[in-house]
C-alpha positions in Angstrom: -72.3 274.8 74.8 -75.0 274.1 74.3 -76.5 273.4 70.8 -79.9 273.8 69.3 -80.0 270.4 68.5 -79.1 270.0 72.3 -82.5 271.2 73.6 -83.9 267.9 72.7 -82.1 266.4 76.2 -84.2 269.4 77.7 -87.3 269.1 76.7 -87.6 265.3 77.4 -86.1 265.6 80.7 -89.1 268.8 81.8 -91.5 265.9 80.1 -90.2 263.3 82.5 -90.7 265.9 85.5 -94.2 266.3 84.2 -95.3 263.0 83.9 -93.4 261.3 87.4 -94.7 264.7 89.8 -98.6 264.1 90.4 -98.8 267.3 92.8 -97.8 269.2 89.2 -101.3 268.0 87.9 -99.3 268.8 84.5 -99.9 265.0 83.2 -101.3 266.2 79.5 -98.6 268.9 79.3 -95.8 266.1 80.4 -97.0 263.6 76.9 -98.0 266.8 75.0 -93.7 267.5 75.5 -92.9 263.7 74.9 -94.6 263.3 71.8 -92.5 266.4 70.9 -89.5 266.1 72.1 -89.5 262.7 70.2 -90.4 263.9 67.6 -87.2 266.2 67.8 -84.7 263.7 68.7 -86.1 261.5 66.1 -84.9 264.6 63.8 -82.0 265.0 65.2 -80.5 261.9 67.2 -81.9 258.9 65.1 -80.0 256.4 66.2 -80.9 257.3 70.1 -84.5 257.4 69.5 -85.3 253.7 69.9 -83.2 254.8 74.0 -85.0 257.5 74.8 -88.4 255.9 73.4 -87.1 253.1 76.5 -86.6 256.1 79.0 -90.1 257.3 78.5 -91.8 253.7 79.0 -89.9 253.6 82.3 -90.9 256.8 83.1 -94.1 255.7 82.4 -94.1 253.5 84.0 -93.6 255.7 87.6 -96.2 257.8 87.0 -99.2 254.9 87.2 -97.1 253.5 90.1 -98.1 255.0 93.2 -94.4 256.1 94.7 -94.3 256.6 97.7 -92.6 255.5 101.1 -95.5 252.7 102.6 -93.9 250.1 104.4 -96.7 247.2 103.5 -95.6 244.4 102.1 -97.4 244.4 99.5 -96.4 247.7 98.3 -92.8 246.8 98.4 -93.5 244.4 96.3 -95.0 246.4 93.8 -93.2 248.8 93.8 -89.8 246.5 93.4 -91.9 244.9 90.6 -92.0 248.7 89.1 -88.6 249.7 89.9 -87.1 246.3 88.3 -88.7 246.9 85.1 -87.4 250.6 85.0 -83.7 249.9 85.1 -84.4 246.3 82.6 -86.5 247.0 80.0 -83.7 249.6 78.6 -81.1 247.8 80.0 -82.7 244.6 77.8 -83.6 246.8 75.0 -80.9 249.1 74.4 -78.6 247.6 72.0 -75.8 246.7 74.6 -75.5 250.6 75.4 -75.9 250.4 79.1 -74.5 247.8 80.6 -73.5 247.4 84.8 -70.1 246.8 86.2 -70.2 245.2 89.9 -66.2 244.3 89.7 -65.1 245.5 93.3 -62.3 247.5 92.1 -59.3 248.9 94.7 -60.4 252.7 96.4 -57.7 254.3 95.9 -56.5 257.4 98.6 -58.8 260.4 97.4 -61.4 257.5 97.0 -61.7 256.8 100.9 -61.3 260.6 101.8 -64.1 261.2 99.8 -66.3 258.4 101.1 -65.7 260.2 104.5 -66.2 263.5 103.0 -69.6 262.3 101.5 -71.0 260.4 105.2 -69.7 264.1 107.1 -71.5 265.8 104.5 -74.8 264.0 105.0 -74.6 264.1 109.2 -74.0 267.9 108.5 -76.7 268.7 105.9 -79.5 266.1 107.0 -79.2 267.7 110.4 -80.6 270.6 108.7 -83.2 269.3 106.7 -83.8 267.0 109.3 -85.3 270.0 111.9 -86.4 272.5 109.2 -88.0 270.8 106.0 -91.6 270.1 106.3 -93.8 268.2 103.8 -96.1 269.3 102.3 -99.0 269.2 104.0 -96.8 270.8 106.6 -95.6 267.9 108.8 -92.2 267.3 109.8 -89.8 265.5 107.1 -89.8 263.0 108.8 -93.2 261.9 108.6 -92.4 261.4 104.4 -91.0 258.0 106.3 -94.2 256.5 107.5 -93.5 253.6 110.5 -96.7 253.3 111.7 -99.0 254.8 109.7 -98.2 258.3 110.2 -100.0 258.3 113.9 -99.0 258.8 117.7 -95.4 260.4 117.2 -93.1 260.5 118.6 -93.8 257.3 118.9 -93.4 255.5 122.0 -91.1 251.8 121.2 -89.6 250.7 118.8 -90.6 249.1 116.3 -88.4 247.1 114.4 -89.3 244.6 112.5 -90.6 248.2 110.8 -87.2 249.6 111.0 -85.6 246.8 109.9 -87.9 247.1 106.6 -87.8 250.5 106.2 -83.7 250.1 106.9 -83.1 247.4 103.5 -86.1 249.7 102.0 -83.3 252.6 102.1 -80.8 250.7 101.2 -82.3 248.7 98.0 -83.3 252.5 97.0 -80.8 254.0 97.1 -78.3 251.2 94.8 -81.8 251.8 92.4 -81.3 255.1 91.9 -77.8 254.9 91.3 -77.9 252.2 88.6 -81.7 253.6 87.2 -80.6 257.5 87.5 -77.2 257.6 87.5 -75.5 255.3 85.5 -78.9 254.6 82.9 -80.6 257.4 82.6 -76.6 259.2 82.3 -75.5 257.3 79.3 -78.3 257.6 77.1 -78.0 260.9 77.9 -74.5 262.0 77.7 -73.9 259.7 74.1 -75.1 262.0 71.7 -75.3 265.2 74.4 -72.5 267.2 76.6 -71.4 265.2 79.4 -72.5 268.4 82.0 -76.1 269.2 80.4 -76.8 265.0 80.4 -75.4 265.7 84.0 -77.8 268.1 84.9 -80.8 266.5 83.2 -80.0 263.3 85.8 -79.3 265.3 88.4 -82.9 266.8 87.4 -84.8 264.1 86.9 -83.2 262.3 90.6 -84.1 264.7 92.3 -88.2 265.2 90.9 -88.4 262.0 91.6 -87.5 261.6 95.4 -88.9 264.4 95.9 -92.5 262.1 94.1 -91.6 260.0 97.3 -90.7 261.9 100.0 -87.9 264.8 99.6 -90.0 267.5 99.7 -89.7 271.3 101.0 -86.0 271.8 100.3 -84.9 268.5 99.5 -84.8 268.5 95.8 -81.8 270.8 96.2 -80.1 268.9 97.7 -80.4 266.1 95.6 -79.9 267.8 92.7 -76.4 268.8 94.0 -75.7 265.5 95.3 -76.8 263.4 92.1 -74.4 265.8 89.9 -72.0 265.1 91.7 -72.8 261.6 91.8 -72.8 261.3 88.0 -68.9 263.4 88.1 -68.0 260.4 89.7 -68.5 258.1 88.3 -67.4 259.6 84.9 -64.2 259.4 86.7 -63.9 256.5 88.6 -65.6 254.3 86.4 -66.5 252.9 89.3 -70.5 251.8 89.7 -70.1 249.8 93.4 -68.1 252.9 94.8 -70.6 255.1 93.8 -73.0 252.8 95.5 -71.1 252.7 98.5 -71.4 257.0 98.7 -75.0 256.7 98.2 -75.7 253.8 100.8 -73.2 255.5 103.6 -75.4 258.9 103.1 -79.3 257.0 102.8 -77.4 255.2 106.7 -77.3 258.2 108.6 -80.8 259.2 106.2 -81.9 256.4 107.9 -80.8 257.5 111.4 -82.0 260.5 111.0 -86.0 259.4 110.7 -85.6 256.6 113.5 -84.3 259.7 115.3 -87.9 262.4 114.1 -89.7 259.3 114.6 -88.7 257.5 118.5 -86.7 260.6 119.1 -83.8 258.5 120.6 -81.0 261.2 120.1 
């Protein structure tokens, strides 16, 4: 049940959304909401104030970095550095609250079944997404991931170097998504809030970030659903590696659909 003293989390979540989403042009409102939420946190959850402040710093990093899918090496290096700091800052200064357990655990039969189910669902849902969704400028959604500067599509030949870079970028981003949102953000949120609320809020932030990156049109609804399930799976299994594997399986299918959009080989 939602209590009044849990409302600071909702306010903090929307502050981060306004800060991350440049398309909304409401950075000023995001700043006001952030100040208000941190004041409420100071009074209602003072012991967690530092952790939320660290998260706020991470989301401001995302705002000032140009979040995009540009595959130039300079851009990749900059974004990799920013993403690393977004995870490292809360983990380093959260007084031991944030940890990353990369122990490989034996999967149960149910986990194997869910792994295959994840792949099947990704195959179906992403098929409709890439055949229906459009970017904010009205282009086919695969154009959100540029391989050759976004011109001359479909491309006449496969650029293996750019395609390989795109694959590894998808894999690295998938790992980071789980480490930051499902592990770090959710851990901080659930400390003083009901799990359902904490998981919902991390799902909204997960979706907002990926919307800014590439997943436009009805993509955020898909991401919210996926992130919410991932949070529940981590709670049930306590297996970060398994959650990352689920994400990477889905991202591998995503990568194939992106290439097909550019090269039309399926």
